[in-house]
C-alpha positions, 0 to 999 in steps of 0.5 A: 258513779254510773250506779248512783245516778241509776239509783236516783233515777229509779227512785224519781221514776217510783215517786212519779208512778206513786203521784200518777197511781190511783189511790183505791188502786194503791191501796188494793196493791198494798193490801194484796202484798201485806196479805202475802208479806206478814213482815211487811204488814207488821212494818206498815203497821209500826209506822202508820198504827196508833201507839200501844196498838201493836201485837201481844207478847206471845205473838212476837214470841211465836214469830221469834220462835218460828225463826228457829224453825229454819235452821233446826236440825231434828230440833237442835241448832248445830254449831256454826249455824245462826238465826237471823233476828234482825226482822224483829230488831228492825220492827222494834227500831221502827216503834223506837222511831215513832216514840212507842218504846213500850211497844219496842220493849215488848218486842225485845222482851220476846226476843230475850225471853225466847232465846233463853228458853232455846238455850238448851237446844243450840250449840252456842260455843261461839257464845252468839246466842248469849250475846244476843240474849244480853243485847235484847235484854239491854234494849228492853231496859233501854226502851223502858228507861226511854218510856219516861214511866213513873214510879208505879209504871216501872214496878211491873218491869222491875218485878218482871226482871227480878222474877227472872233472876230468881228463876235463873232461866238459864242461871248463867244469865243471872247476871245480866238480869241484875244489870237490867235491875240496876238500870231500871231502878233509878231512885229510893222508891225503886230500890225499896220495891226492889228490897220488898220483893227480895225480903220473902226469899231470905230465910234465916238460915243459910243452907250448907255449902255441901248444898252447893246450888242453894248455898250459892243462890242464898249468898247471892241474895245476901249480897244483893241486900247488902247492895240495896242497904248501901244504895238506900244509905242503910249503914246499920242494917248493912253491917247488922247483915254482914256481920252475920254471914262474913265468916261464911264467905271470903267474898263477903269477908273482903267486902266487910273489911273494905266497908270498914276501911271506907268508913274510917274503921281501919283497925276493925277492917284489919281485924276483920281481914286477919280473922278471914285469912285465918278461917279461909286458910284452905282457900286461895285468900289472895284478895283478902291478903292483898287488902291486908298489905296495903293496910300493913304497908304503913302501920306493920312493915314485918307484916307487910313483908311477910303478906307480900311473901305469902301472896308471891308463894300463893300466886307467883305474881311478879308484882309482889317480888319487887315491893318484897325485895325492896322493902327487905334489908339485905340480910332479911331478903337473903333469908326470904329468898332462900325460903322462896327458892326452897318453895319452888324447888320442892315442887318442881318435880310435880309443878311445871310452873313452879319449876319455870318460876325457880328458874325465873328468880334465879335469873332475876337474882343473877344466879346464872349457874343455878338457872343453866342447872335447872334449864338443862335438867328439864331436858326440854327443847321448848324450855331451852328455846324459852331461855336461850337469850338469857343463858346460851351466850354465857354457856354455849357449849353446855347449852348447844350439846343439850340442844344436839342430845334432844333434836335427833330423838325429837325429830324421829318421834313424830310425823306430819308437816306440823311436827316437822315444822316444829323440828325445823323451828328448833334447828333455826333456834340452834343455828342462831347461836354464834360459831354453831352454823356448821354443827347445825348444818352436819345435824341437818345433814344427818337428818336428811339421810335418816328421813330421806323417804319423808319428802315433807320433812325434806321439803321443810328442811329447805329453809335451813 
């Protein structure tokens, strides 16, 4: 409370001094201070200058780039070092408060451009510079939106963002530029102008997918044009374009099928999705199969179950297991269950996740003997711990014996406190089994003797 009163007192003293100060002397003081401090000059100009009388984009960019100079090491900003952009963002906020949104936009444009151009010169492992870019571009588009420009006034900014998108500087910011275009384009004339900018960049021939970069870029532009057709209500043009390309991409195929379904053409949507599954069978077509399962559910129960089975085998996602079992008659379910188990059993020697999935299915189906066999066969302490609550109380002796066989060699194979802590965590897990506290104490005693020259290990075992 004292600090607050003192602050108010100092503020009042300052106000009194301003009232008493000679106007010419005050102006002279301000000019002198602004000569020494460019940031003060910029803030003064932002507050008292006329709208539209700010600095050039190049001036703002030069200021952003100078911020890097303070932290660069041999031309590079290392990991963990930040650039403080607050002087520019605070200046932009002053222009926003004054209602000069275009000047604020210019500052944010400078920030986004400079950050994008310097991305190769920073370690952005934490994503801080990328986030700063995204925030600056969003602020730029917000300012243009708030400036209340008419259609002609928005066009230079739409073209600017579109060209940034095309150049991809860098390409991992393209989605940000796309979102900015969506925000800037608010009505039919904007979308038509965007489409006009796009047209020259769409060639008739799609580059081969062997030329990955050009193929991907062409697919993005096709997708952009499809979006614009829908925004403009040009359904015929949309269908004409997607019909031409949907066989080249599972994403476009799925988009085509979804749009057909939304427009009431269910039979055609099914036909397109089925064609896609056949064409892209070597790809992960989970989304297409998911789409088809929704169509089959009411119209073709067998295909619905077949599709759910394929989805579960492909993804291992339990969301398909329950509906598959529920929609199958008991005798059919046993047949399907056999196929599921055979699939995961076949791959368990090379696919750890497949082996785990096999155990999980056994547990779901209450096939505890089979689950135990799989768990013990893995000879893994982590697997024993993972399934202890499911199996140890049913098969305590077998379970504990495998624990005992594995824990001694595991304790010997590593060094360091982290390893010792892991050993102790497994011993605690073993100790939690009813009736085996004494057996664990014997193991601990043996370990204390064998590792008596490892004080860190002895220290960690104090908890047992």
